[in-house]
C-alpha positions as CSV (number, residue, x, y, z in Angstrom):
1,M,51.7,116.8,141.7
2,S,55.3,115.9,142.5
3,K,56.1,112.6,144.3
4,Q,59.3,111.4,145.9
5,Y,60.2,107.6,145.7
6,N,62.4,106.0,148.3
7,N,64.1,102.5,148.2
8,I,62.8,101.6,144.7
9,S,64.5,100.9,141.4
10,F,64.6,103.3,138.5
11,T,62.4,101.0,136.5
12,E,59.9,100.7,139.2
13,A,59.7,104.5,139.7
14,L,58.9,104.9,136.0
15,Q,56.3,102.2,136.1
16,L,54.4,103.8,139.1
17,S,51.0,105.1,138.3
18,G,49.2,107.9,140.1
19,D,46.6,110.6,139.8
20,G,47.5,113.7,137.8
21,E,50.9,114.6,136.6
22,T,54.0,113.0,138.1
23,S,57.2,114.8,137.6
24,F,60.5,113.0,137.8
25,I,63.2,115.3,139.1
26,S,66.8,114.0,139.7
27,D,67.4,115.8,143.0
28,Q,64.1,114.3,144.4
29,F,65.2,110.8,143.5
30,D,66.4,109.2,146.7
31,L,67.8,105.7,147.0
32,S,69.2,106.0,150.5
33,G,69.1,102.8,152.4
34,V,69.3,100.6,149.3
35,G,72.3,98.3,149.4
36,A,74.7,98.1,146.4
37,A,73.6,94.5,145.7
38,D,69.9,95.4,145.8
39,Y,70.6,98.5,143.7
40,N,72.3,96.5,141.0
41,A,69.7,93.7,141.1
42,A,66.9,96.2,140.8
43,D,68.3,98.0,137.9
44,T,69.7,95.2,135.7
45,S,66.8,95.9,133.2
46,F,66.9,99.7,133.5
47,D,66.9,101.3,130.1
48,T,68.8,104.6,130.2
49,S,67.3,105.7,127.0
50,L,64.3,106.7,129.0
51,F,66.2,109.7,130.1
52,S,67.1,110.9,126.7
53,E,63.9,112.8,126.4
54,A,60.5,113.3,128.2
55,Y,58.9,110.0,129.1
56,T,55.1,109.7,129.0
57,S,53.0,106.7,130.0
58,G,49.3,107.2,130.1
59,A,48.4,110.0,132.4
60,N,51.8,110.0,134.0
61,S,54.5,112.3,132.6
62,F,58.1,112.2,133.7
63,V,60.1,115.3,132.9
64,G,63.5,116.0,134.3
65,N,67.3,116.0,133.7
66,I,68.6,114.0,130.7
67,F,71.0,111.2,131.8
68,S,73.5,109.2,129.7
69,E,74.6,105.8,130.8
70,R,78.1,107.2,131.3
71,E,76.8,109.9,133.6
72,L,74.7,107.5,135.7
73,I,77.8,105.4,136.3
74,Q,80.0,108.4,137.1
75,N,77.5,109.9,139.5
76,S,76.5,106.6,141.2
77,A,76.8,106.7,145.0
78,F,76.7,102.9,145.2
79,L,79.9,102.1,143.1
80,T,83.4,102.4,144.3
81,A,86.0,104.2,142.3
82,A,87.4,100.9,141.0
83,E,84.0,99.7,140.0
84,K,83.2,102.9,138.2
85,K,86.4,102.7,136.3
86,A,85.7,99.1,135.3
87,E,82.2,100.0,134.1
88,I,83.5,103.0,132.2
89,D,86.2,100.8,130.5
90,K,83.5,98.3,129.5
91,L,81.4,101.1,128.1
92,N,84.3,102.6,126.1
93,A,85.2,99.2,124.7
94,R,81.6,98.6,123.6
95,D,81.4,102.1,122.0
96,N,84.7,101.6,120.2
97,K,83.7,98.2,118.9
98,Q,80.5,99.6,117.6
99,R,82.2,102.5,115.9
100,L,84.8,100.2,114.3
101,R,82.1,97.8,113.1
102,R,80.2,100.6,111.5
103,Y,83.4,101.8,109.8
104,S,84.3,98.3,108.5
105,K,80.9,98.1,106.8
106,K,81.1,101.7,105.5
107,R,81.2,102.0,101.8
108,R,81.0,105.1,99.6
109,G,81.8,104.8,95.9
110,G,81.8,107.3,93.1
111,V,84.2,108.7,90.4
112,L,86.9,111.2,90.8
113,R,88.7,112.7,87.8
114,Y,91.5,115.0,86.9
115,P,91.5,117.0,84.7
116,L,87.8,117.9,84.9
117,E,87.1,117.7,81.1
118,A,85.0,114.8,80.0
119,L,86.8,111.9,78.3
120,T,86.3,111.2,74.7
121,E,86.7,107.9,72.7
122,Q,90.3,108.9,71.9
123,T,91.3,109.9,75.4
124,D,94.0,107.7,77.0
125,Y,94.0,107.6,80.8
126,L,94.8,105.5,83.9
127,Q,91.9,104.1,85.8
128,I,92.4,103.1,89.4
129,D,89.6,101.2,91.1
130,I,89.5,100.9,94.9
131,E,88.4,97.5,96.2
132,Q,88.3,95.7,99.5
133,Y,91.0,93.1,100.0
134,A,89.8,89.5,99.8
135,A,92.0,87.0,101.6
136,L,93.0,83.8,99.9
137,G,91.2,81.6,102.5
138,N,94.1,79.1,102.6
139,Y,97.8,79.1,103.2
140,V,98.9,78.2,99.6
141,S,98.3,80.3,96.6
142,E,97.8,78.7,93.2
143,P,100.1,80.0,90.5
144,G,98.0,81.5,87.7
145,S,94.9,81.8,89.8
146,S,92.5,84.4,88.4
147,Q,91.7,85.7,91.9
148,R,94.1,88.7,91.5
149,Y,93.3,89.5,87.8
150,V,92.0,92.9,86.9
151,R,89.2,92.5,84.4
152,G,86.8,95.3,85.2
153,N,83.0,95.1,85.2
154,Y,80.9,96.1,82.2
155,F,78.0,97.3,84.3
156,G,80.3,98.9,87.0
157,S,83.9,100.2,86.7
158,D,83.9,100.0,82.9
159,R,81.4,102.8,82.8
160,A,83.5,105.2,85.0
161,G,84.9,106.9,82.0
162,R,81.4,107.9,80.8
163,R,80.7,110.0,83.8
164,S,80.0,113.7,83.0
165,S,81.7,116.4,85.0
166,N,78.6,117.4,87.0
167,R,78.2,113.8,88.1
168,L,81.6,113.4,89.6
169,S,81.8,112.6,93.3
170,K,81.8,115.5,95.8
171,K,82.5,113.3,98.9
172,P,85.5,111.2,99.9
173,L,85.7,107.6,98.5
174,V,85.6,105.0,101.3
175,N,86.4,101.3,100.5
176,A,85.1,101.7,97.0
177,G,85.1,104.1,94.0
178,T,87.2,104.9,90.9
179,I,89.9,107.5,90.2
180,L,90.7,108.6,86.7
181,L,94.1,110.2,86.0
182,P,96.0,111.2,82.9
183,I,98.7,108.8,81.6
184,P,101.9,109.7,83.4
185,S,104.9,110.9,81.5
186,N,107.1,107.9,82.3
187,V,105.2,104.8,81.3
188,Q,107.1,101.6,81.8
189,D,107.0,98.1,83.2
190,S,109.8,95.8,84.4
191,N,109.4,92.0,84.6
192,N,112.1,90.2,86.6
193,V,113.0,86.7,87.7
194,Q,115.4,85.9,90.5
195,Y,118.5,83.7,89.8
196,D,121.1,82.7,92.3
197,T,124.7,81.5,91.9
198,S,125.1,78.0,93.3
199,V,128.4,76.2,94.1
200,L,129.0,72.5,95.0
201,N,132.5,71.1,95.0
202,G,133.3,67.5,94.3
203,L,133.8,66.5,98.0
204,A,130.5,68.1,99.0
205,A,128.7,66.5,96.1
206,T,130.1,63.1,97.1
207,G,129.0,63.7,100.7
208,V,125.5,64.5,99.6
209,K,125.3,61.4,97.5
210,A,126.6,59.2,100.3
211,A,124.0,60.8,102.7
212,E,121.2,60.0,100.2
213,D,122.4,56.4,99.9
214,V,122.4,55.9,103.7
215,M,118.9,57.4,104.1
216,N,117.7,55.1,101.3
217,I,118.8,52.0,103.0
218,Q,116.0,49.4,103.0
219,F,115.0,47.6,106.2
220,G,112.9,44.6,106.1
221,Q,112.6,40.9,105.3
222,G,115.4,39.8,102.9
223,Q,117.2,43.2,103.2
224,N,120.7,43.4,104.6
225,A,121.2,46.9,106.0
226,F,124.9,46.4,106.7
227,E,125.6,45.4,103.1
228,Q,123.8,48.4,101.8
229,L,125.8,50.6,104.1
230,A,129.1,49.0,103.0
231,D,128.1,49.6,99.4
232,A,127.4,53.3,100.1
233,V,130.8,53.7,101.7
234,T,132.5,52.0,98.7
235,T,130.7,54.2,96.2
236,A,131.8,57.3,98.1
237,K,135.5,56.2,98.2
238,T,135.4,55.4,94.5
239,S,133.9,58.7,93.6
240,I,136.5,60.6,95.7
241,T,139.4,58.7,94.2
242,R,138.1,59.2,90.6
243,G,137.5,62.9,91.1
244,T,140.9,63.6,92.8
245,G,142.9,61.4,90.4
246,N,144.7,59.2,92.9
247,T,144.7,58.2,96.5
248,A,147.4,60.7,97.6
249,A,145.5,63.6,96.1
250,A,142.3,62.4,97.7
251,T,144.0,62.0,101.1
252,N,145.5,65.5,100.8
253,A,142.1,67.1,99.9
254,I,140.4,65.4,102.8
255,T,143.1,66.4,105.2
256,K,142.8,70.0,104.1
257,F,139.1,69.9,104.5
258,L,139.3,68.5,108.0
259,A,142.0,71.0,108.9
260,S,139.8,73.9,107.8
261,K,137.1,72.7,110.1
262,A,139.5,72.3,113.0
263,I,140.8,75.8,112.5
264,G,137.3,77.1,112.8
265,I,137.2,75.9,116.4
266,F,139.8,78.4,117.2
267,G,138.1,81.3,115.4
268,G,139.9,80.9,112.1
269,N,137.9,81.5,108.9
270,V,139.8,79.4,106.3
271,T,138.3,77.1,103.6
272,A,139.7,73.9,102.2
273,S,140.2,75.6,98.8
274,Q,142.2,78.4,100.5
275,L,144.5,75.8,102.2
276,L,144.8,74.0,98.9
277,A,145.7,77.3,97.1
278,R,148.3,78.1,99.7
279,G,149.8,74.6,99.9
280,N,149.4,73.2,96.4
281,G,148.4,76.1,94.1
282,E,145.1,74.6,93.3
283,I,141.5,74.8,94.5
284,L,138.5,72.6,94.5
285,N,136.4,73.0,91.4
286,P,133.3,74.8,92.7
287,N,131.0,73.5,89.9
288,M,129.4,76.9,89.7
289,E,126.0,77.1,88.1
290,L,123.2,79.7,87.9
291,L,120.0,78.3,89.3
292,F,116.4,79.6,89.3
293,G,115.7,81.4,92.6
294,G,112.1,82.3,92.3
295,P,109.7,84.9,90.9
296,T,109.6,88.5,91.9
297,I,106.9,91.0,92.7
298,R,106.6,93.9,90.2
299,N,106.7,97.6,91.4
300,F,105.1,100.5,89.7
301,R,105.8,104.2,90.5
302,F,103.8,107.0,89.0
303,Q,104.1,110.8,89.3
304,F,101.2,113.1,88.6
305,K,101.2,116.9,88.5
306,F,98.1,118.7,89.5
307,T,97.5,122.3,88.6
308,P,93.8,123.0,89.4
309,R,92.3,125.8,87.3
310,N,89.0,126.3,89.1
311,E,87.2,125.5,92.3
312,K,85.6,122.3,91.0
313,E,88.9,121.0,89.8
314,S,90.5,121.9,93.1
315,E,87.9,119.9,94.9
316,Q,88.6,116.9,92.7
317,V,92.3,117.1,93.4
318,R,91.7,117.3,97.2
319,L,89.4,114.3,97.1
320,I,91.8,112.3,95.0
321,I,94.7,112.8,97.4
322,R,92.5,112.0,100.3
323,A,91.1,108.9,98.7
324,F,94.6,107.4,98.1
325,K,95.7,108.2,101.6
326,R,92.6,106.9,103.4
327,N,92.3,103.7,101.4
328,M,95.9,102.7,101.7
329,A,95.8,103.0,105.5
330,P,95.5,99.8,107.7
331,Q,92.0,99.3,108.9
332,A,91.3,99.4,112.6
333,Q,88.5,96.8,112.4
334,G,90.7,93.6,112.5
335,G,90.2,90.6,110.2
336,T,86.9,88.9,109.2
337,L,86.1,87.3,112.6
338,D,84.9,90.4,114.4
339,S,88.3,90.7,116.0
340,G,89.3,93.1,118.8
341,N,91.9,95.8,118.9
342,F,94.8,93.3,119.0
343,F,94.3,93.0,115.2
344,L,94.4,95.2,112.1
345,K,92.6,94.6,108.9
346,T,94.5,94.6,105.6
347,P,94.2,97.8,103.7
348,N,92.2,98.1,100.4
349,V,93.7,97.0,97.1
350,F,93.8,99.0,93.9
351,S,93.0,97.7,90.4
352,L,94.9,99.6,87.7
353,R,94.1,99.7,84.0
354,Y,95.3,101.8,81.1
355,R,92.2,102.8,79.2
356,T,91.3,104.4,75.9
357,G,87.8,105.9,75.9
358,R,85.5,103.0,77.0
359,K,88.0,100.2,76.3
360,N,91.2,98.9,77.7
361,H,94.3,100.3,76.0
362,P,95.2,98.3,72.9
363,F,98.9,98.2,73.5
364,L,100.1,99.0,77.1
365,N,100.7,96.4,79.8
366,R,98.2,94.9,82.1
367,F,98.3,94.8,86.0
368,K,97.3,92.4,88.7
369,Q,95.7,93.8,91.9
370,C,98.1,96.1,93.8
371,F,98.7,97.4,97.2
372,L,99.5,101.1,97.4
373,S,102.7,101.1,99.5
374,D,103.8,104.7,99.4
375,V,102.1,108.1,98.8
376,Q,104.2,111.2,98.6
377,T,102.6,114.6,98.2
378,T,104.6,117.7,97.3
379,Y,102.5,120.8,97.8
380,T,105.1,123.1,96.2
381,G,105.2,121.6,92.8
382,E,107.1,124.5,91.3
383,G,109.5,124.8,94.2
384,V,107.8,127.8,95.6
385,Y,104.9,127.9,98.0
386,S,101.9,129.6,96.3
387,T,98.2,129.1,96.8
388,Y,94.8,130.4,95.6
389,D,92.5,132.4,97.8
390,D,90.9,129.3,99.2
391,G,94.3,127.8,100.2
392,T,94.6,125.3,97.4
393,P,98.3,125.0,96.2
394,V,98.9,126.2,92.7
395,S,100.9,123.2,91.8
396,I,101.0,119.7,93.5
397,L,103.1,116.6,92.8
398,L,101.7,113.2,93.7
399,D,104.0,110.2,93.7
400,L,102.4,106.8,94.1
401,S,104.2,103.4,94.5
402,F,102.2,100.3,93.8
403,K,103.2,96.6,94.4
404,E,101.3,93.7,92.8
405,L,99.9,91.1,95.2
406,Q,101.2,88.1,93.2
407,P,104.1,87.4,90.8
408,I,103.6,87.0,87.0
409,Y,103.5,83.3,85.8
410,D,103.6,82.0,82.2
411,I,100.0,80.8,82.3
412,D,98.8,84.3,83.2
413,Y,99.4,85.2,79.5
414,D,96.9,82.5,78.4
415,S,93.8,84.0,79.8
416,R,92.2,87.5,79.7
417,P,93.5,90.1,80.4
418,G,96.9,88.5,79.8
419,T,95.9,87.7,76.2
420,E,95.4,91.4,75.4
421,A,98.0,93.8,74.1
422,V,101.5,93.1,75.4
423,G,100.1,91.1,78.3
424,Y,101.7,91.7,81.6
């Protein structure tokens, strides 16, 4: 027996009881005469999942069209176009946030390897572990902190080299996993420190000293600020006279300095030393010295050549390239505070280690955690486009550029892994 319900909410219609079978059919559902306010109030608790399949409650069975929340909003006769758009925008934002949240928590590990042959105790290879970036949690990093060290895990990544060929991953690596590659042909590291050339002529040095003396004037009981200021001026005059040799030379140097500043007002670009060179054949001693400018970040660039020999090896090459590209990409789920689409999350980091069999390489350098800054894939490794029957290129060149997250400090050599082999 089919019934028609007027001027009631969706929820109330589904809760009605009656004799025999009650069929819910969309074109019989009439809400004419119900105001928009009453409609919204009546259906605030309406669960649209009821329409995802047949709904049965006791002797009552409701069978009809399958509705989605989006369709209910679009087909509503009680919402204006603007209201529909606002509701759809809210629904899209909610769905996108849920999708991004699921992705941010997604994690699929495994081991990828090229070439496919199993590793032996004498095999040298480069192991690259994919890890999620961990923020420092404060604004100042501590030199020599172990937070960015690459030490491996005996029960985890250290066992990647033992994986047999039939246990290698057959799915893409997401936010986790290990990639094993042969040692590249050009193995090198470059440690650099920045130094800058600094100049400070005598007049400038005297001015700096005078400024320090003025700023160090003591104010308080028993302190005469004017006497301290007079002493600072006397000290500056004495320093200039001693440095220039006599009063005339000092006056000439100061005049040239002031003249160079005055010329600058009219767009001239002349220094006091240039005026002295033109007028007296001399310049101010620059007191040049090389000073420490700061540490630098190390870069590493590797090139790998893939020539897959069978279908399984081709699959590993494809997954390796995909793993590097995906895990170096910025993540759409922003930050750690459940942020919105105004933010992006830092890409994953990569932990690199040269390995021999099941141990770290006994001689080659160590790495700190790295970002993968550049991936370049050349699908015509021999300069000619050629593929197998399944479309896999015969020869592929993969260029990877890594940058360490932190500089290398002296104390990094005093703890593992810096104590091993040549250190960093």
